[in-house]
PDB file of N, CA, C and O in Angstrom:
ATOM      1  N   UNK A   1       0.950  -1.184   0.036  1.00  0.00           N
ATOM      2  CA  UNK A   1       0.019   0.005   0.070  1.00  0.00           C
ATOM      3  C   UNK A   1       0.876   1.247  -0.013  1.00  0.00           C
ATOM      4  O   UNK A   1       1.898   1.377   0.662  1.00  0.00           O
ATOM      5  N   UNK A   2       0.440   2.132  -0.839  1.00  0.00           N
ATOM      6  CA  UNK A   2       1.372   3.458  -0.951  1.00  0.00           C
ATOM      7  C   UNK A   2       1.159   4.337   0.345  1.00  0.00           C
ATOM      8  O   UNK A   2       0.032   4.692   0.689  1.00  0.00           O
ATOM      9  N   UNK A   3       2.181   4.633   0.971  1.00  0.00           N
ATOM     10  CA  UNK A   3       2.241   5.449   2.174  1.00  0.00           C
ATOM     11  C   UNK A   3       1.622   6.836   1.964  1.00  0.00           C
ATOM     12  O   UNK A   3       1.068   7.420   2.896  1.00  0.00           O
ATOM     13  N   UNK A   4       1.715   7.329   0.805  1.00  0.00           N
ATOM     14  CA  UNK A   4       0.973   8.706   0.490  1.00  0.00           C
ATOM     15  C   UNK A   4      -0.465   8.537   0.508  1.00  0.00           C
ATOM     16  O   UNK A   4      -1.175   9.365   1.078  1.00  0.00           O
ATOM     17  N   UNK A   5      -0.955   7.499  -0.089  1.00  0.00           N
ATOM     18  CA  UNK A   5      -2.361   7.360  -0.155  1.00  0.00           C
ATOM     19  C   UNK A   5      -2.930   6.975   1.254  1.00  0.00           C
ATOM     20  O   UNK A   5      -4.031   7.401   1.603  1.00  0.00           O
ATOM     21  N   UNK A   6      -2.179   6.172   2.055  1.00  0.00           N
ATOM     22  CA  UNK A   6      -2.632   5.833   3.385  1.00  0.00           C
ATOM     23  C   UNK A   6      -2.751   7.135   4.239  1.00  0.00           C
ATOM     24  O   UNK A   6      -3.744   7.310   4.945  1.00  0.00           O
ATOM     25  N   UNK A   7      -1.745   8.043   4.175  1.00  0.00           N
ATOM     26  CA  UNK A   7      -1.696   9.207   4.731  1.00  0.00           C
ATOM     27  C   UNK A   7      -2.888  10.062   4.455  1.00  0.00           C
ATOM     28  O   UNK A   7      -3.475  10.676   5.345  1.00  0.00           O
ATOM     29  N   UNK A   8      -3.229  10.085   3.194  1.00  0.00           N
ATOM     30  CA  UNK A   8      -4.407  10.969   2.788  1.00  0.00           C
ATOM     31  C   UNK A   8      -5.744  10.281   3.357  1.00  0.00           C
ATOM     32  O   UNK A   8      -6.649  10.954   3.850  1.00  0.00           O
ATOM     33  N   UNK A   9      -5.787   8.916   3.248  1.00  0.00           N
ATOM     34  CA  UNK A   9      -6.953   8.197   3.769  1.00  0.00           C
ATOM     35  C   UNK A   9      -7.213   8.490   5.254  1.00  0.00           C
ATOM     36  O   UNK A   9      -8.336   8.788   5.662  1.00  0.00           O
ATOM     37  N   UNK A  10      -6.114   8.392   6.062  1.00  0.00           N
ATOM     38  CA  UNK A  10      -6.162   8.550   7.502  1.00  0.00           C
ATOM     39  C   UNK A  10      -6.644  10.014   7.812  1.00  0.00           C
ATOM     40  O   UNK A  10      -7.478  10.262   8.683  1.00  0.00           O
ATOM     41  N   UNK A  11      -6.050  10.945   7.030  1.00  0.00           N
ATOM     42  CA  UNK A  11      -6.478  12.396   7.364  1.00  0.00           C
ATOM     43  C   UNK A  11      -8.028  12.612   7.050  1.00  0.00           C
ATOM     44  O   UNK A  11      -8.789  13.203   7.816  1.00  0.00           O
ATOM     45  N   UNK A  12      -8.384  12.076   5.867  1.00  0.00           N
ATOM     46  CA  UNK A  12      -9.728  12.229   5.420  1.00  0.00           C
ATOM     47  C   UNK A  12     -10.745  11.473   6.385  1.00  0.00           C
ATOM     48  O   UNK A  12     -11.737  11.998   6.890  1.00  0.00           O
ATOM     49  N   UNK A  13     -10.349  10.198   6.552  1.00  0.00           N
ATOM     50  CA  UNK A  13     -11.145   9.328   7.441  1.00  0.00           C
ATOM     51  C   UNK A  13     -11.331   9.976   8.802  1.00  0.00           C
ATOM     52  O   UNK A  13     -12.447   9.933   9.320  1.00  0.00           O
ATOM     53  N   UNK A  14     -10.386  10.533   9.378  1.00  0.00           N
ATOM     54  CA  UNK A  14     -10.507  11.291  10.760  1.00  0.00           C
ATOM     55  C   UNK A  14     -11.559  12.313  10.731  1.00  0.00           C
ATOM     56  O   UNK A  14     -12.426  12.440  11.596  1.00  0.00           O
ATOM     57  N   UNK A  15     -11.415  13.088   9.598  1.00  0.00           N
ATOM     58  CA  UNK A  15     -12.450  14.223   9.529  1.00  0.00           C
ATOM     59  C   UNK A  15     -13.894  13.627   9.390  1.00  0.00           C
ATOM     60  O   UNK A  15     -14.849  14.090  10.014  1.00  0.00           O
ATOM     61  N   UNK A  16     -13.979  12.618   8.569  1.00  0.00           N
ATOM     62  CA  UNK A  16     -15.320  12.043   8.379  1.00  0.00           C
ATOM     63  C   UNK A  16     -15.862  11.437   9.861  1.00  0.00           C
ATOM     64  O   UNK A  16     -17.020  11.589  10.250  1.00  0.00           O
ATOM     65  N   UNK A  17     -14.931  10.802  10.531  1.00  0.00           N
ATOM     66  CA  UNK A  17     -15.351  10.203  11.630  1.00  0.00           C
ATOM     67  C   UNK A  17     -15.701  11.203  12.764  1.00  0.00           C
ATOM     68  O   UNK A  17     -16.562  10.897  13.588  1.00  0.00           O
ATOM     69  N   UNK A  18     -15.025  12.437  12.823  1.00  0.00           N
ATOM     70  CA  UNK A  18     -15.305  13.441  13.647  1.00  0.00           C
ATOM     71  C   UNK A  18     -16.706  13.978  13.302  1.00  0.00           C
ATOM     72  O   UNK A  18     -17.471  14.298  14.213  1.00  0.00           O
ATOM     73  N   UNK A  19     -17.074  14.088  11.961  1.00  0.00           N
ATOM     74  CA  UNK A  19     -18.363  14.561  11.538  1.00  0.00           C
ATOM     75  C   UNK A  19     -19.478  13.502  11.840  1.00  0.00           C
ATOM     76  O   UNK A  19     -20.626  13.804  12.168  1.00  0.00           O
ATOM     77  N   UNK A  20     -19.044  12.328  11.702  1.00  0.00           N
ATOM     78  CA  UNK A  20     -20.019  11.206  12.171  1.00  0.00           C
ATOM     79  C   UNK A  20     -20.360  11.340  13.613  1.00  0.00           C
ATOM     80  O   UNK A  20     -21.537  11.302  13.974  1.00  0.00           O
ATOM     81  N   UNK A  21     -19.324  11.504  14.496  1.00  0.00           N
ATOM     82  CA  UNK A  21     -19.577  11.601  15.837  1.00  0.00           C
ATOM     83  C   UNK A  21     -20.398  12.724  16.210  1.00  0.00           C
ATOM     84  O   UNK A  21     -21.337  12.596  16.996  1.00  0.00           O
ATOM     85  N   UNK A  22     -20.059  13.888  15.643  1.00  0.00           N
ATOM     86  CA  UNK A  22     -20.880  15.177  15.996  1.00  0.00           C
ATOM     87  C   UNK A  22     -22.312  14.962  15.496  1.00  0.00           C
ATOM     88  O   UNK A  22     -23.269  15.296  16.195  1.00  0.00           O
ATOM     89  N   UNK A  23     -22.457  14.419  14.317  1.00  0.00           N
ATOM     90  CA  UNK A  23     -23.945  14.177  13.828  1.00  0.00           C
ATOM     91  C   UNK A  23     -24.666  13.156  14.641  1.00  0.00           C
ATOM     92  O   UNK A  23     -25.872  13.329  14.822  1.00  0.00           O
ATOM     93  N   UNK A  24     -24.070  12.107  15.155  1.00  0.00           N
ATOM     94  CA  UNK A  24     -24.680  11.122  16.016  1.00  0.00           C
ATOM     95  C   UNK A  24     -25.228  11.776  17.332  1.00  0.00           C
ATOM     96  O   UNK A  24     -26.346  11.531  17.786  1.00  0.00           O
ATOM     97  N   UNK A  25     -24.272  12.678  17.925  1.00  0.00           N
ATOM     98  CA  UNK A  25     -24.643  13.370  19.127  1.00  0.00           C
ATOM     99  C   UNK A  25     -25.906  14.292  18.787  1.00  0.00           C
ATOM    100  O   UNK A  25     -26.843  14.359  19.583  1.00  0.00           O
ATOM    101  N   UNK A  26     -25.904  14.916  17.725  1.00  0.00           N
ATOM    102  CA  UNK A  26     -27.008  15.740  17.362  1.00  0.00           C
ATOM    103  C   UNK A  26     -28.254  14.957  17.115  1.00  0.00           C
ATOM    104  O   UNK A  26     -29.354  15.378  17.471  1.00  0.00           O
ATOM    105  N   UNK A  27     -28.078  13.803  16.496  1.00  0.00           N
ATOM    106  CA  UNK A  27     -29.232  12.845  16.280  1.00  0.00           C
ATOM    107  C   UNK A  27     -29.869  12.433  17.684  1.00  0.00           C
ATOM    108  O   UNK A  27     -31.086  12.308  17.827  1.00  0.00           O
ATOM    109  N   UNK A  28     -29.014  12.248  18.631  1.00  0.00           N
ATOM    110  CA  UNK A  28     -29.556  11.824  19.961  1.00  0.00           C
ATOM    111  C   UNK A  28     -30.529  12.817  20.516  1.00  0.00           C
ATOM    112  O   UNK A  28     -31.481  12.462  21.211  1.00  0.00           O
ATOM    113  N   UNK A  29     -30.284  14.057  20.207  1.00  0.00           N
ATOM    114  CA  UNK A  29     -31.048  15.148  20.742  1.00  0.00           C
ATOM    115  C   UNK A  29     -32.395  15.393  19.925  1.00  0.00           C
ATOM    116  O   UNK A  29     -33.402  15.872  20.445  1.00  0.00           O
ATOM    117  N   UNK A  30     -32.299  15.002  18.561  1.00  0.00           N
ATOM    118  CA  UNK A  30     -33.393  15.108  17.664  1.00  0.00           C
ATOM    119  C   UNK A  30     -33.426  13.999  16.641  1.00  0.00           C
ATOM    120  O   UNK A  30     -33.023  14.129  15.484  1.00  0.00           O
ATOM    121  N   UNK A  31     -33.950  12.873  17.170  1.00  0.00           N
ATOM    122  CA  UNK A  31     -33.848  11.594  16.344  1.00  0.00           C
ATOM    123  C   UNK A  31     -34.654  11.594  15.044  1.00  0.00           C
ATOM    124  O   UNK A  31     -34.517  10.706  14.202  1.00  0.00           O
ATOM    125  N   UNK A  32     -35.514  12.641  14.908  1.00  0.00           N
ATOM    126  CA  UNK A  32     -36.258  12.619  13.762  1.00  0.00           C
ATOM    127  C   UNK A  32     -35.820  13.664  12.632  1.00  0.00           C
ATOM    128  O   UNK A  32     -36.499  13.823  11.618  1.00  0.00           O
ATOM    129  N   UNK A  33     -34.699  14.326  12.867  1.00  0.00           N
ATOM    130  CA  UNK A  33     -34.183  15.345  11.963  1.00  0.00           C
ATOM    131  C   UNK A  33     -33.600  14.639  10.714  1.00  0.00           C
ATOM    132  O   UNK A  33     -32.538  14.016  10.742  1.00  0.00           O
ATOM    133  N   UNK A  34     -34.348  14.779   9.659  1.00  0.00           N
ATOM    134  CA  UNK A  34     -33.951  14.082   8.350  1.00  0.00           C
ATOM    135  C   UNK A  34     -32.650  14.658   7.814  1.00  0.00           C
ATOM    136  O   UNK A  34     -31.902  13.890   7.208  1.00  0.00           O
ATOM    137  N   UNK A  35     -32.280  16.008   7.983  1.00  0.00           N
ATOM    138  CA  UNK A  35     -31.077  16.587   7.618  1.00  0.00           C
ATOM    139  C   UNK A  35     -29.774  15.832   8.225  1.00  0.00           C
ATOM    140  O   UNK A  35     -28.757  15.576   7.580  1.00  0.00           O
ATOM    141  N   UNK A  36     -29.978  15.561   9.440  1.00  0.00           N
ATOM    142  CA  UNK A  36     -28.920  14.913  10.154  1.00  0.00           C
ATOM    143  C   UNK A  36     -28.786  13.483   9.666  1.00  0.00           C
ATOM    144  O   UNK A  36     -27.686  12.993   9.412  1.00  0.00           O
ATOM    145  N   UNK A  37     -29.938  12.818   9.539  1.00  0.00           N
ATOM    146  CA  UNK A  37     -29.933  11.431   9.034  1.00  0.00           C
ATOM    147  C   UNK A  37     -29.348  11.308   7.692  1.00  0.00           C
ATOM    148  O   UNK A  37     -28.634  10.352   7.390  1.00  0.00           O
ATOM    149  N   UNK A  38     -29.655  12.312   6.839  1.00  0.00           N
ATOM    150  CA  UNK A  38     -29.044  12.339   5.436  1.00  0.00           C
ATOM    151  C   UNK A  38     -27.547  12.638   5.584  1.00  0.00           C
ATOM    152  O   UNK A  38     -26.760  12.061   4.834  1.00  0.00           O
ATOM    153  N   UNK A  39     -27.167  13.388   6.382  1.00  0.00           N
ATOM    154  CA  UNK A  39     -25.726  13.731   6.422  1.00  0.00           C
ATOM    155  C   UNK A  39     -24.979  12.540   6.998  1.00  0.00           C
ATOM    156  O   UNK A  39     -23.863  12.238   6.575  1.00  0.00           O
ATOM    157  N   UNK A  40     -25.589  11.866   7.956  1.00  0.00           N
ATOM    158  CA  UNK A  40     -24.741  10.690   8.533  1.00  0.00           C
ATOM    159  C   UNK A  40     -24.721   9.638   7.358  1.00  0.00           C
ATOM    160  O   UNK A  40     -23.710   8.956   7.190  1.00  0.00           O
ATOM    161  N   UNK A  41     -25.789   9.502   6.570  1.00  0.00           N
ATOM    162  CA  UNK A  41     -25.813   8.530   5.478  1.00  0.00           C
ATOM    163  C   UNK A  41     -24.683   8.834   4.484  1.00  0.00           C
ATOM    164  O   UNK A  41     -23.948   7.940   4.065  1.00  0.00           O
ATOM    165  N   UNK A  42     -24.567  10.083   4.127  1.00  0.00           N
ATOM    166  CA  UNK A  42     -23.555  10.564   3.255  1.00  0.00           C
ATOM    167  C   UNK A  42     -22.118  10.206   3.629  1.00  0.00           C
ATOM    168  O   UNK A  42     -21.283   9.710   2.873  1.00  0.00           O
ATOM    169  N   UNK A  43     -21.940  10.576   5.079  1.00  0.00           N
ATOM    170  CA  UNK A  43     -20.597  10.347   5.636  1.00  0.00           C
ATOM    171  C   UNK A  43     -20.266   8.766   5.579  1.00  0.00           C
ATOM    172  O   UNK A  43     -19.158   8.342   5.250  1.00  0.00           O
ATOM    173  N   UNK A  44     -21.263   8.014   5.908  1.00  0.00           N
ATOM    174  CA  UNK A  44     -20.997   6.526   5.868  1.00  0.00           C
ATOM    175  C   UNK A  44     -20.790   6.039   4.477  1.00  0.00           C
ATOM    176  O   UNK A  44     -19.946   5.173   4.247  1.00  0.00           O
ATOM    177  N   UNK A  45     -21.509   6.550   3.562  1.00  0.00           N
ATOM    178  CA  UNK A  45     -21.271   6.176   2.189  1.00  0.00           C
ATOM    179  C   UNK A  45     -19.945   6.506   1.760  1.00  0.00           C
ATOM    180  O   UNK A  45     -19.303   5.666   1.130  1.00  0.00           O
ATOM    181  N   UNK A  46     -19.433   7.683   2.038  1.00  0.00           N
ATOM    182  CA  UNK A  46     -17.996   8.090   1.667  1.00  0.00           C
ATOM    183  C   UNK A  46     -17.057   7.272   2.382  1.00  0.00           C
ATOM    184  O   UNK A  46     -16.139   6.774   1.731  1.00  0.00           O
ATOM    185  N   UNK A  47     -17.136   7.053   3.608  1.00  0.00           N
ATOM    186  CA  UNK A  47     -16.305   6.210   4.383  1.00  0.00           C
ATOM    187  C   UNK A  47     -16.172   4.699   3.787  1.00  0.00           C
ATOM    188  O   UNK A  47     -15.112   4.087   3.657  1.00  0.00           O
ATOM    189  N   UNK A  48     -17.318   4.286   3.493  1.00  0.00           N
ATOM    190  CA  UNK A  48     -17.496   2.941   2.924  1.00  0.00           C
ATOM    191  C   UNK A  48     -16.555   2.858   1.618  1.00  0.00           C
ATOM    192  O   UNK A  48     -15.708   1.977   1.472  1.00  0.00           O
ATOM    193  N   UNK A  49     -16.798   3.845   0.724  1.00  0.00           N
ATOM    194  CA  UNK A  49     -16.096   3.756  -0.583  1.00  0.00           C
ATOM    195  C   UNK A  49     -14.562   3.974  -0.374  1.00  0.00           C
ATOM    196  O   UNK A  49     -13.765   3.336  -1.061  1.00  0.00           O
ATOM    197  N   UNK A  50     -14.130   4.892   0.595  1.00  0.00           N
ATOM    198  CA  UNK A  50     -12.858   5.127   0.815  1.00  0.00           C
ATOM    199  C   UNK A  50     -12.131   3.853   1.354  1.00  0.00           C
ATOM    200  O   UNK A  50     -11.051   3.473   0.900  1.00  0.00           O
ATOM    201  N   UNK A  51     -12.762   3.268   2.286  1.00  0.00           N
ATOM    202  CA  UNK A  51     -12.189   2.126   2.990  1.00  0.00           C
ATOM    203  C   UNK A  51     -12.040   0.909   2.070  1.00  0.00           C
ATOM    204  O   UNK A  51     -11.103   0.118   2.180  1.00  0.00           O
ATOM    205  N   UNK A  52     -13.034   0.798   1.140  1.00  0.00           N
ATOM    206  CA  UNK A  52     -13.086  -0.358   0.160  1.00  0.00           C
ATOM    207  C   UNK A  52     -11.960  -0.059  -0.857  1.00  0.00           C
ATOM    208  O   UNK A  52     -11.327  -1.017  -1.300  1.00  0.00           O
ATOM    209  N   UNK A  53     -11.685   1.100  -1.232  1.00  0.00           N
ATOM    210  CA  UNK A  53     -10.563   1.453  -2.205  1.00  0.00           C
ATOM    211  C   UNK A  53      -9.227   1.245  -1.599  1.00  0.00           C
ATOM    212  O   UNK A  53      -8.252   0.966  -2.297  1.00  0.00           O
ATOM    213  N   UNK A  54      -9.160   1.384  -0.235  1.00  0.00           N
ATOM    214  CA  UNK A  54      -7.848   1.016   0.413  1.00  0.00           C
ATOM    215  C   UNK A  54      -7.701  -0.327   0.737  1.00  0.00           C
ATOM    216  O   UNK A  54      -6.605  -0.711   1.145  1.00  0.00           O
ATOM    217  N   UNK A  55      -8.757  -1.212   0.604  1.00  0.00           N
ATOM    218  CA  UNK A  55      -8.647  -2.548   0.910  1.00  0.00           C
ATOM    219  C   UNK A  55      -8.985  -2.871   2.403  1.00  0.00           C
ATOM    220  O   UNK A  55      -8.734  -3.974   2.888  1.00  0.00           O
ATOM    221  N   UNK A  56      -9.551  -1.882   3.088  1.00  0.00           N
ATOM    222  CA  UNK A  56      -9.969  -2.170   4.471  1.00  0.00           C
ATOM    223  C   UNK A  56     -11.429  -2.746   4.467  1.00  0.00           C
ATOM    224  O   UNK A  56     -12.412  -2.027   4.647  1.00  0.00           O
ATOM    225  N   UNK A  57     -11.494  -4.053   4.256  1.00  0.00           N
ATOM    226  CA  UNK A  57     -12.816  -4.765   4.038  1.00  0.00           C
ATOM    227  C   UNK A  57     -13.639  -4.651   5.279  1.00  0.00           C
ATOM    228  O   UNK A  57     -14.820  -4.319   5.179  1.00  0.00           O
ATOM    229  N   UNK A  58     -13.092  -4.908   6.461  1.00  0.00           N
ATOM    230  CA  UNK A  58     -13.979  -4.927   7.667  1.00  0.00           C
ATOM    231  C   UNK A  58     -14.587  -3.506   7.888  1.00  0.00           C
ATOM    232  O   UNK A  58     -15.755  -3.400   8.262  1.00  0.00           O
ATOM    233  N   UNK A  59     -13.771  -2.370   7.650  1.00  0.00           N
ATOM    234  CA  UNK A  59     -14.304  -1.089   7.809  1.00  0.00           C
ATOM    235  C   UNK A  59     -15.415  -0.775   6.781  1.00  0.00           C
ATOM    236  O   UNK A  59     -16.394  -0.097   7.091  1.00  0.00           O
ATOM    237  N   UNK A  60     -15.235  -1.277   5.582  1.00  0.00           N
ATOM    238  CA  UNK A  60     -16.075  -1.001   4.579  1.00  0.00           C
ATOM    239  C   UNK A  60     -17.423  -1.729   4.768  1.00  0.00           C
ATOM    240  O   UNK A  60     -18.484  -1.190   4.453  1.00  0.00           O
ATOM    241  N   UNK A  61     -17.344  -3.068   5.333  1.00  0.00           N
ATOM    242  CA  UNK A  61     -18.510  -3.835   5.567  1.00  0.00           C
ATOM    243  C   UNK A  61     -19.245  -3.105   6.785  1.00  0.00           C
ATOM    244  O   UNK A  61     -20.464  -2.944   6.726  1.00  0.00           O
ATOM    245  N   UNK A  62     -18.527  -2.674   7.864  1.00  0.00           N
ATOM    246  CA  UNK A  62     -19.237  -1.987   8.952  1.00  0.00           C
ATOM    247  C   UNK A  62     -19.951  -0.756   8.382  1.00  0.00           C
ATOM    248  O   UNK A  62     -21.134  -0.575   8.668  1.00  0.00           O
ATOM    249  N   UNK A  63     -19.329   0.050   7.636  1.00  0.00           N
ATOM    250  CA  UNK A  63     -19.964   1.263   7.004  1.00  0.00           C
ATOM    251  C   UNK A  63     -21.111   0.982   6.288  1.00  0.00           C
ATOM    252  O   UNK A  63     -22.120   1.681   6.380  1.00  0.00           O
ATOM    253  N   UNK A  64     -21.012  -0.161   5.460  1.00  0.00           N
ATOM    254  CA  UNK A  64     -22.125  -0.624   4.574  1.00  0.00           C
ATOM    255  C   UNK A  64     -23.335  -0.976   5.352  1.00  0.00           C
ATOM    256  O   UNK A  64     -24.468  -0.630   5.017  1.00  0.00           O
ATOM    257  N   UNK A  65     -23.029  -1.740   6.499  1.00  0.00           N
ATOM    258  CA  UNK A  65     -24.203  -2.153   7.447  1.00  0.00           C
ATOM    259  C   UNK A  65     -24.883  -0.995   8.012  1.00  0.00           C
ATOM    260  O   UNK A  65     -26.112  -0.930   8.012  1.00  0.00           O
ATOM    261  N   UNK A  66     -24.053   0.035   8.551  1.00  0.00           N
ATOM    262  CA  UNK A  66     -24.687   1.284   9.049  1.00  0.00           C
ATOM    263  C   UNK A  66     -25.388   2.113   8.020  1.00  0.00           C
ATOM    264  O   UNK A  66     -26.468   2.640   8.285  1.00  0.00           O
ATOM    265  N   UNK A  67     -24.845   2.237   6.927  1.00  0.00           N
ATOM    266  CA  UNK A  67     -25.394   2.797   5.707  1.00  0.00           C
ATOM    267  C   UNK A  67     -26.782   2.354   5.413  1.00  0.00           C
ATOM    268  O   UNK A  67     -27.684   3.150   5.152  1.00  0.00           O
ATOM    269  N   UNK A  68     -26.940   0.984   5.464  1.00  0.00           N
ATOM    270  CA  UNK A  68     -28.263   0.386   5.211  1.00  0.00           C
ATOM    271  C   UNK A  68     -29.230   0.827   6.230  1.00  0.00           C
ATOM    272  O   UNK A  68     -30.374   1.105   5.870  1.00  0.00           O
ATOM    273  N   UNK A  69     -28.858   0.925   7.563  1.00  0.00           N
ATOM    274  CA  UNK A  69     -29.716   1.275   8.614  1.00  0.00           C
ATOM    275  C   UNK A  69     -30.249   2.777   8.370  1.00  0.00           C
ATOM    276  O   UNK A  69     -31.429   3.108   8.489  1.00  0.00           O
ATOM    277  N   UNK A  70     -29.225   3.600   8.021  1.00  0.00           N
ATOM    278  CA  UNK A  70     -29.578   4.955   7.874  1.00  0.00           C
ATOM    279  C   UNK A  70     -30.486   5.144   6.474  1.00  0.00           C
ATOM    280  O   UNK A  70     -31.358   6.011   6.413  1.00  0.00           O
ATOM    281  N   UNK A  71     -30.250   4.422   5.583  1.00  0.00           N
ATOM    282  CA  UNK A  71     -31.063   4.344   4.333  1.00  0.00           C
ATOM    283  C   UNK A  71     -32.567   4.006   4.771  1.00  0.00           C
ATOM    284  O   UNK A  71     -33.529   4.641   4.337  1.00  0.00           O
ATOM    285  N   UNK A  72     -32.670   2.957   5.662  1.00  0.00           N
ATOM    286  CA  UNK A  72     -33.936   2.550   6.009  1.00  0.00           C
ATOM    287  C   UNK A  72     -34.635   3.797   6.778  1.00  0.00           C
ATOM    288  O   UNK A  72     -35.800   4.108   6.531  1.00  0.00           O
ATOM    289  N   UNK A  73     -33.896   4.441   7.662  1.00  0.00           N
ATOM    290  CA  UNK A  73     -34.446   5.707   8.359  1.00  0.00           C
ATOM    291  C   UNK A  73     -34.848   6.778   7.395  1.00  0.00           C
ATOM    292  O   UNK A  73     -35.898   7.407   7.533  1.00  0.00           O
ATOM    293  N   UNK A  74     -33.987   6.983   6.399  1.00  0.00           N
ATOM    294  CA  UNK A  74     -34.244   8.006   5.308  1.00  0.00           C
ATOM    295  C   UNK A  74     -35.506   7.687   4.602  1.00  0.00           C
ATOM    296  O   UNK A  74     -36.254   8.577   4.195  1.00  0.00           O
ATOM    297  N   UNK A  75     -35.754   6.403   4.450  1.00  0.00           N
ATOM    298  CA  UNK A  75     -36.976   5.985   3.663  1.00  0.00           C
ATOM    299  C   UNK A  75     -38.091   5.628   4.632  1.00  0.00           C
ATOM    300  O   UNK A  75     -39.075   5.016   4.218  1.00  0.00           O
ATOM    301  N   UNK A  76     -37.980   5.976   5.866  1.00  0.00           N
ATOM    302  CA  UNK A  76     -38.919   5.697   6.893  1.00  0.00           C
ATOM    303  C   UNK A  76     -39.424   4.247   6.945  1.00  0.00           C
ATOM    304  O   UNK A  76     -40.610   3.979   7.140  1.00  0.00           O
ATOM    305  N   UNK A  77     -38.482   3.339   6.763  1.00  0.00           N
ATOM    306  CA  UNK A  77     -38.840   1.996   6.863  1.00  0.00           C
ATOM    307  C   UNK A  77     -38.632   1.525   8.335  1.00  0.00           C
ATOM    308  O   UNK A  77     -39.044   0.441   8.749  1.00  0.00           O
ATOM    309  N   UNK A  78     -37.966   2.423   9.074  1.00  0.00           N
ATOM    310  CA  UNK A  78     -37.774   2.008  10.543  1.00  0.00           C
ATOM    311  C   UNK A  78     -37.758   3.286  11.375  1.00  0.00           C
ATOM    312  O   UNK A  78     -37.293   4.340  10.940  1.00  0.00           O
ATOM    313  N   UNK A  79     -38.242   3.160  12.486  1.00  0.00           N
ATOM    314  CA  UNK A  79     -38.248   4.301  13.516  1.00  0.00           C
ATOM    315  C   UNK A  79     -37.655   3.967  14.761  1.00  0.00           C
ATOM    316  O   UNK A  79     -37.602   4.802  15.664  1.00  0.00           O
TER     317      UNK A  79
END
């Protein structure tokens, strides 16, 4: 694995994880806020793609599972 790409991945993943954490805390306060749900979905989708590209299969699978849950929330299949 190229060290340069790994460094970029780690920097970007850290930013997305911080965003995910902040938005999860916001969601705790307002669980029906669709803007927050959509933002979390987008972050998870991005993290899934980034981790898959880098070959981090476990992280990609975890993000995919979480993404599916938030997709169900977005489509009001679950409350």
